[in-house]
DOPA-70290 format. One line per field, with one value per atom (N, C-alpha, C, O): y, z, x; residue number from 1. Coordinates in nm, 2 decimals. Example, Ala and Ser with C-alpha at 12.3 -4.5 7.8 and 13.67 -1.06 7.14 Angstrom:
py <- c(-0.57, -0.45, -0.33, -0.33, -0.22, -0.11, 0.00, 0.11)
pz <- c(0.78, 0.78, 0.78, 0.85, 0.71, 0.71, 0.79, 0.80)
px <- c(1.32, 1.23, 1.32, 1.42, 1.28, 1.37, 1.29, 1.34)
num <- c(1, 1, 1, 1, 2, 2, 2, 2)
***
This chain:
py <- c(0.54, 0.62, 0.77, 0.80, 0.85, 0.99, 1.06, 1.00, 1.19, 1.26, 1.27, 1.26, 1.29, 1.30, 1.17, 1.17, 1.06, 0.93, 0.90, 0.85, 0.94, 0.92, 1.00, 0.94, 1.12, 1.21, 1.16, 1.16, 1.11, 1.06, 0.93, 0.92, 0.84, 0.72, 0.75, 0.69, 0.84, 0.88, 0.94, 0.91, 1.02, 1.08, 0.98, 0.99, 0.88, 0.77, 0.68, 0.65, 0.66, 0.58, 0.67, 0.61, 0.80, 0.88, 0.88, 0.88, 0.88, 0.87, 0.74, 0.74, 0.63, 0.50, 0.50, 0.46, 0.56, 0.56, 0.65, 0.61, 0.77, 0.86, 0.80, 0.81, 0.73, 0.67, 0.56, 0.54, 0.48, 0.37, 0.42, 0.36, 0.52, 0.58, 0.64, 0.63, 0.70, 0.75, 0.64, 0.65, 0.53, 0.41, 0.35, 0.30, 0.36, 0.30, 0.36, 0.29, 0.49, 0.56, 0.50, 0.51, 0.45, 0.40, 0.25, 0.20, 0.18, 0.03, -0.01, 0.05, -0.11, -0.16, -0.25, -0.29, -0.27, -0.36, -0.49, -0.54, -0.55, -0.68, -0.70, -0.62, -0.81, -0.85, -0.75, -0.71, -0.70, -0.60, -0.47, -0.42, -0.43, -0.31, -0.33, -0.25, -0.45, -0.48, -0.48, -0.44, -0.54, -0.54, -0.40, -0.37, -0.32, -0.18, -0.11, -0.03, -0.13, -0.07, -0.12, -0.04, -0.24, -0.30, -0.23, -0.20, -0.21, -0.14, 0.00, 0.04, 0.07, 0.21, 0.20, 0.28, 0.10, 0.09, 0.05, 0.10, -0.04, -0.08, 0.03, 0.05, 0.11, 0.23, 0.33, 0.38, 0.35, 0.44, 0.39, 0.46, 0.26, 0.20, 0.21, 0.24, 0.18, 0.19, 0.33, 0.35, 0.43, 0.57, 0.61, 0.67, 0.56, 0.60, 0.53, 0.59, 0.40, 0.33, 0.40, 0.41, 0.44, 0.51, 0.64, 0.67, 0.71, 0.83, 0.80, 0.87, 0.70, 0.66, 0.62, 0.65, 0.54, 0.49, 0.61, 0.60, 0.72, 0.83, 0.91, 0.98, 0.89, 0.96, 0.88, 0.94, 0.75, 0.67, 0.69, 0.68, 0.71, 0.73, 0.60, 0.56, 0.53, 0.41, 0.44, 0.52, 0.37, 0.39, 0.34, 0.25, 0.41, 0.37, 0.25, 0.21, 0.18, 0.06, 0.09, 0.00, 0.20, 0.23, 0.25, 0.22, 0.30, 0.33, 0.20, 0.19, 0.09, -0.04, -0.10, -0.19, -0.07, -0.12, -0.05, -0.11, 0.07, 0.15, 0.10, 0.06, 0.10, 0.06, 0.19, 0.29, 0.18, 0.31, 0.35, 0.27, 0.48, 0.54, 0.56, 0.61)
pz <- c(7.92, 8.02, 8.00, 8.00, 7.98, 7.96, 8.10, 8.20, 8.09, 8.22, 8.31, 8.43, 8.26, 8.34, 8.41, 8.53, 8.34, 8.40, 8.51, 8.61, 8.48, 8.57, 8.70, 8.81, 8.68, 8.80, 8.88, 9.01, 8.82, 8.88, 8.96, 9.08, 8.90, 8.96, 9.08, 9.19, 9.07, 9.18, 9.29, 9.41, 9.26, 9.37, 9.44, 9.56, 9.37, 9.44, 9.53, 9.64, 9.48, 9.57, 9.69, 9.80, 9.67, 9.79, 9.89, 10.01, 9.84, 9.92, 10.00, 10.12, 9.93, 10.00, 10.11, 10.22, 10.08, 10.18, 10.30, 10.42, 10.27, 10.38, 10.47, 10.59, 10.40, 10.48, 10.57, 10.68, 10.51, 10.59, 10.71, 10.82, 10.69, 10.80, 10.90, 11.02, 10.86, 10.96, 11.04, 11.16, 10.97, 11.04, 11.14, 11.24, 11.11, 11.20, 11.34, 11.44, 11.35, 11.48, 11.56, 11.69, 11.50, 11.57, 11.60, 11.67, 11.55, 11.56, 11.67, 11.68, 11.75, 11.85, 11.78, 11.67, 11.85, 11.79, 11.76, 11.84, 11.65, 11.62, 11.47, 11.39, 11.42, 11.28, 11.19, 11.09, 11.23, 11.15, 11.13, 11.02, 11.24, 11.23, 11.14, 11.05, 11.15, 11.06, 10.91, 10.83, 10.88, 10.75, 10.69, 10.58, 10.77, 10.73, 10.71, 10.61, 10.79, 10.77, 10.64, 10.57, 10.61, 10.48, 10.36, 10.26, 10.37, 10.27, 10.24, 10.13, 10.35, 10.34, 10.27, 10.18, 10.31, 10.25, 10.10, 10.02, 10.07, 9.93, 9.84, 9.73, 9.89, 9.82, 9.79, 9.68, 9.89, 9.88, 9.78, 9.69, 9.78, 9.69, 9.55, 9.46, 9.53, 9.39, 9.34, 9.22, 9.43, 9.38, 9.34, 9.24, 9.42, 9.38, 9.25, 9.16, 9.23, 9.11, 8.99, 8.88, 9.01, 8.90, 8.86, 8.74, 8.96, 8.93, 8.86, 8.76, 8.90, 8.83, 8.69, 8.59, 8.67, 8.53, 8.44, 8.32, 8.50, 8.42, 8.37, 8.27, 8.44, 8.41, 8.30, 8.21, 8.30, 8.20, 8.07, 8.05, 7.97, 7.83, 7.76, 7.74, 7.71, 7.64, 7.49, 7.45, 7.40, 7.26, 7.21, 7.27, 7.12, 7.06, 6.98, 6.94, 6.96, 6.88, 6.74, 6.68, 6.68, 6.54, 6.53, 6.43, 6.64, 6.63, 6.62, 6.57, 6.68, 6.67, 6.54, 6.51, 6.46, 6.32, 6.22, 6.12, 6.25, 6.15, 6.14, 6.25, 6.03, 6.01, 6.01, 5.96, 6.07, 6.07, 5.93, 5.84, 5.91, 5.78, 5.76, 5.66)
px <- c(3.13, 3.06, 3.10, 3.21, 3.00, 3.03, 3.04, 3.02, 3.08, 3.11, 2.99, 3.01, 2.87, 2.75, 2.72, 2.69, 2.74, 2.72, 2.82, 2.79, 2.95, 3.06, 3.03, 3.04, 2.99, 2.97, 2.85, 2.86, 2.75, 2.63, 2.67, 2.63, 2.74, 2.78, 2.87, 2.86, 2.97, 3.06, 2.98, 3.01, 2.88, 2.80, 2.72, 2.70, 2.67, 2.59, 2.68, 2.64, 2.80, 2.90, 2.93, 2.94, 2.95, 2.97, 2.86, 2.88, 2.74, 2.62, 2.62, 2.58, 2.65, 2.65, 2.75, 2.73, 2.87, 2.98, 2.94, 2.96, 2.88, 2.84, 2.73, 2.73, 2.63, 2.52, 2.57, 2.53, 2.66, 2.72, 2.80, 2.79, 2.87, 2.95, 2.86, 2.89, 2.75, 2.65, 2.59, 2.57, 2.56, 2.50, 2.59, 2.55, 2.72, 2.82, 2.81, 2.83, 2.78, 2.76, 2.65, 2.65, 2.55, 2.43, 2.44, 2.35, 2.54, 2.54, 2.64, 2.75, 2.60, 2.69, 2.80, 2.78, 2.91, 3.01, 2.95, 2.87, 3.00, 2.95, 2.95, 3.00, 2.89, 2.89, 2.82, 2.87, 2.71, 2.63, 2.72, 2.72, 2.78, 2.86, 2.98, 3.02, 3.04, 3.15, 3.11, 3.18, 2.99, 2.94, 2.91, 2.95, 2.86, 2.83, 2.96, 2.97, 3.06, 3.19, 3.25, 3.31, 3.23, 3.28, 3.22, 3.28, 3.09, 3.01, 3.07, 3.10, 3.10, 3.16, 3.30, 3.33, 3.38, 3.51, 3.51, 3.58, 3.42, 3.40, 3.35, 3.40, 3.26, 3.21, 3.32, 3.33, 3.41, 3.52, 3.62, 3.67, 3.65, 3.74, 3.69, 3.77, 3.56, 3.51, 3.51, 3.53, 3.48, 3.49, 3.63, 3.64, 3.73, 3.87, 3.90, 3.97, 3.86, 3.89, 3.82, 3.88, 3.70, 3.63, 3.71, 3.72, 3.76, 3.83, 3.96, 4.00, 4.03, 4.15, 4.12, 4.20, 4.02, 3.98, 3.94, 3.97, 3.89, 3.85, 3.98, 3.97, 4.09, 4.21, 4.28, 4.35, 4.28, 4.35, 4.28, 4.16, 4.37, 4.32, 4.35, 4.46, 4.24, 4.26, 4.24, 4.16, 4.32, 4.30, 4.16, 4.10, 4.11, 3.97, 3.99, 4.10, 3.88, 3.87, 3.93, 4.00, 3.89, 3.93, 4.08, 4.14, 4.15, 4.29, 4.37, 4.48, 4.31, 4.39, 4.37, 4.46, 4.28, 4.26, 4.35, 4.38, 4.38, 4.46, 4.61, 4.66, 4.66, 4.80, 4.88, 4.84, 5.00, 5.08, 5.12, 5.14, 5.12, 5.15, 5.30, 5.35)
num <- c(1, 1, 1, 1, 2, 2, 2, 2, 3, 3, 3, 3, 4, 4, 4, 4, 5, 5, 5, 5, 6, 6, 6, 6, 7, 7, 7, 7, 8, 8, 8, 8, 9, 9, 9, 9, 10, 10, 10, 10, 11, 11, 11, 11, 12, 12, 12, 12, 13, 13, 13, 13, 14, 14, 14, 14, 15, 15, 15, 15, 16, 16, 16, 16, 17, 17, 17, 17, 18, 18, 18, 18, 19, 19, 19, 19, 20, 20, 20, 20, 21, 21, 21, 21, 22, 22, 22, 22, 23, 23, 23, 23, 24, 24, 24, 24, 25, 25, 25, 25, 26, 26, 26, 26, 27, 27, 27, 27, 28, 28, 28, 28, 29, 29, 29, 29, 30, 30, 30, 30, 31, 31, 31, 31, 32, 32, 32, 32, 33, 33, 33, 33, 34, 34, 34, 34, 35, 35, 35, 35, 36, 36, 36, 36, 37, 37, 37, 37, 38, 38, 38, 38, 39, 39, 39, 39, 40, 40, 40, 40, 41, 41, 41, 41, 42, 42, 42, 42, 43, 43, 43, 43, 44, 44, 44, 44, 45, 45, 45, 45, 46, 46, 46, 46, 47, 47, 47, 47, 48, 48, 48, 48, 49, 49, 49, 49, 50, 50, 50, 50, 51, 51, 51, 51, 52, 52, 52, 52, 53, 53, 53, 53, 54, 54, 54, 54, 55, 55, 55, 55, 56, 56, 56, 56, 57, 57, 57, 57, 58, 58, 58, 58, 59, 59, 59, 59, 60, 60, 60, 60, 61, 61, 61, 61, 62, 62, 62, 62, 63, 63, 63, 63, 64, 64, 64, 64, 65, 65, 65, 65, 66, 66, 66, 66, 67, 67, 67, 67, 68, 68, 68, 68, 69, 69, 69, 69)
***
């Protein structure tokens, strides 16, 4: 995933989280509200995981094939 795709995906997750949080204000207590709150939490978790994954540097496939010199 390149930077542009990463940023676009993170922005979409943020939109999902924001929209779910706004919907929570309009919903009465109950199962539907709980589900929408869960959507907001999952979107936030995925966004944070995406950010952490972007920080982690993984070796390329080619580097695992090379023998040390």
